[in-house]
N, C-alpha and C positions, 0 to 999 in steps of 0.2 A: 504493500500500500504506500509505503514511504516513497518508493521509486516512482509510482504513478503520480503521486502528489507533486513530486519535483517536475515531472514531465508536463503536467497540466499547468504549472506555474511558469513555464518557460516564456520568454519574450518572443516576439515575432521573429527575431533574428536567430532563434535557437529551436526552430521547429524540428521535431524528430523526423528522420527519413526512414521509411520502411521499404525494404527491398523484397520483391517477389519475382523469381525468374525460373526458367527451365534450364539454367546453365550447368547445374550440378556443381560439385566441389572439386572435381579432378583438375579442371583447367584453371587458367588464371583470370577468366572473365569477371567473376564476382570481385576478386581482389582489385582488379584494375578499375572497376566502377567505383569502389570505395576510395581508391587512390585519387581519382578525379574529384570526387566529392570533397575529400579532405584537403585537396590542393586549393579549392575555392573557399571552403569553410572549415578550417582546422578544428573548430569546436563542434562540428556536426555530431549529433547523436544518431547513429546508424543502427537499425534493427533488422536482422534477417528474419523475415517471416518464413520463407522457404526458398530454396534453390533446387528443390527436387520435384517440381512440376514435371510430369512426363513430357518429353520433347514435343513441342508444337501442340500440346493439349490445351487449347484455349478454354474449353469447357471446364476442365479441372481447375485451371487458374481462376476462372470466374467464380466457381463454387467456393474455392479456398478463400478468396477475397470476401465473398458475401457472408461467410460464416466467421470471419475474423476481424474485419475492419473496425467494428464498433467497440472492440476491446482496447483500442488505442486512443490517445488524446485527440480531441476534435481538430487540433491544428496540425495533425500529422500530415506528412507528404508521402504518399505511396507511389513508388516507382515500380511499375509492373512491366516486365520485359519477357513476354511470351509472344514472339513476333515472327512467325513463319514468312510474313510478307515484307520483311525488312528490305529497304532499298527500292520497293515498288512505289506505286502511286498512293498507297494507303497513307492516311494522315497520322501524324503524331499529335496527341491532344492532351489537354489538361481539363479534367472534370472537377468542378468545385461543388462540394456538398456540405451540409451542416456538420458532417462527421468526418471530414478530411478532404484533402486534395489528392487527385489520382492522375498521375502521368502514365500514359500507356499508348500503344498503337491503337488506332481506331479499327479494331478487327473483331469486336464483340467481347473482348476480355473483360470489359466493365459491365456486362449485362447483369451479372449477379448483384452488383451494387445498384444499378439502375432499377432493378426489379423491386427494390424497397421504396421506390418513389413513383413508378408509373401506376396509373389507375388500373389499366388492363394490359397485361403482358401479352404482346403478340405471340402467336403460336408458330409463326414462320420467320426465317431469317430475313433481314432487311435493315431498315433503319427506324428509329423512333425519334420523335421530337424531344428535345431536352426538357425534362419535367419542370414545372413551376418550382421555384426555390433553388434550382441548380443552374450553374453556368458552365458552358463548355467553350474552350478556346483552342484553336488550331495553332500549334507551335510553329510559327512562320518567321520569327525574328532570330536570325543566326547570331546576333550579338551574344546570346547566352549559350551557344554551342561551342564545341571544340572544332578547330579547323586544322586540317581538312576533315570533312565528315566521311567516314568509311561507309560504303554501301551495304556492309554486312554487320556492323556493330554500332547501331544507334543507341544501345544501352550505355556504351562508353561516351559516345560523341554528342548525343542529344539528351537522353533522359537523365543521366547522372549529372551533367553540368546544370541542366535546368532545375533539377531537384535541389542541388546545392545552392544555386542563386535564390530560389524560393526560400530556402531555409535561412538565408541572411536577410530576408525582408523585401526582396525585389517584388514589385507589384505584379499581380496576375496579368493585368492588362498590358504590361510591357512585353509579354512573351509572344503575342500574336493576335490573331483576329477572332472575334466571337463566331461561333457556328450554331446552327439551330437544330442539327440532327446528329445522331450518333449511331454507329452500326450496332445492330441488335442480333445476338445469336442465342436463340432460346435453348434451354436445357430440356432434356426429356422429362415429361411430366407424368407422375403416377395417375392411375385411373381407378376410381372406385365404382364397382358394380355390386349393389347389394351389400353382402358381408365380405366381399373379396376386394382387396386392393392389389393392383398389379403395378409393379415398378421395376427398376433395374439398378444395378450397381453403377455408381458414377465415380467413385474414388476407391482405390486400394491403398491403405496407409502403410507406413513403415513396418507395422507389426503384422501385416497381412490381414487386417480387419477389412471387411467388405462393407463400405458405406453406401447406403442406397439413397434414392431420391424421395423416399417416403418420409414426410415429416411427422413429428409426434401428433400434430393437430389432426391428422387423418386417421389415427388409431383411436377409435371411439371408446375402447375399453381394454382392460387387461386383467390379470389375475386379481388385482386389488379391488376391482369393481364387479367381480363375479363373471367376467368374460375372459375366455381363453383365446389367445391368438396362436394360430398355427402358421409358422413361417416356412415356406417352401422355397428351396434354392438348390440347384445342382442335383436334383434327385433325392435330396435329404429333407426330412421334416423335423422342425424344431418346435416342441410343444411349449407354449407360454413364453412370456418375456421375462428376462432376468433383470434384476436391478444393477448387478455388477458382473464383471467377468468371472467371478467365483462366487456365485449366489447359492448359499447353502439351502435356500428355500425352493430352488428350481426343481420342478418335477423330474422324475427319472427319465433319462433320454430315451426316445423311441429306438427300437432296434435298427441298427445301421446308421444312426445319426452321428456317431463318433463324438458325442458330447459337445456338439456345436451349441452355441448360445446365441440368442437374438436379444438385443437390448437397444434402448434409446441412447445414442452416444452423446457426448458432451456438446456436439454441434446441433443437437435437436433432431437428428435424423436416425431412422432405424439402421442398425448395422448388425452384421453377422460376424461372430468371432469364434476362435478355437482356443480355449484357455491354455496359456503357456505354449501356444503354437500359432501357426498361420492358417487361417481359414482359406485364404486364396490358394495356398499350396495344396491343402487337403482336398479342396473341391476342384482344383485346376480351373479356378474362376477368376475373371477379371472384369474390367469396365464393360458394361453392356449385358452382363449376366442377368437374366430375368429373376425377379423376386416376387413371390405372392404371399399375401397375408390374409388368412381367413379368421374372422372374428365370430365366435359362436355366442349367441345370446344365452 
């Protein structure tokens, strides 16, 4: 709590910078971005949200941001570099929200954040108008970039320096021109039919837990309210929802289930886990794996 209070009390010249990329940690890309930031603002507070987004997985990055950004101070600057279209005609943008600033390629990676503000989320890819209360800017002012700009590393030459300048108090309006639309990339949505909810896995975390797109709000009941959920995935049935990864009150696992558990994860979505092991490896399952939940009255 003390660290959070310190961050919340920072001046406009000390806004924390939050990095999210698909660069991994083997190469020097992340380190170089941090070097650029510190060269402009030696006092910058830099936080690594993650650099383990699957390569070019825009939807995973969008989900990760959507479930994470509100845990940071409202003046945070999020630099998001999952950018398969780097060097093409796609725009580099700044999205200003009440809960942070987001620097990213305009490729749909900010859809998860936008989803918190749009009245009706479009079901097809395309573009959406910038919602009321938000502002979007196309980064067109090269004054705040590194020169020369590489055609393949805008994380270093555009997003890192712009984030650093923002952290020192440079005005948003100095960075480029306002825009009215942003690219929208919808995530797969779960469907409820009667007592059955059909969804799919959208993230596999470091532990091999399979995180679905089924939010807690769609599960109308569980053991505690007299309703039992049967979770079906990869040919396995999981009886009931656990509270934890090692829930002593969990019913005996059905034959062939290998003691898999289903629970509501910390991000508020249903996930499937294998205690002390990897559910992804056990089921040979990954992103896109179908999941069904049956709720019995």
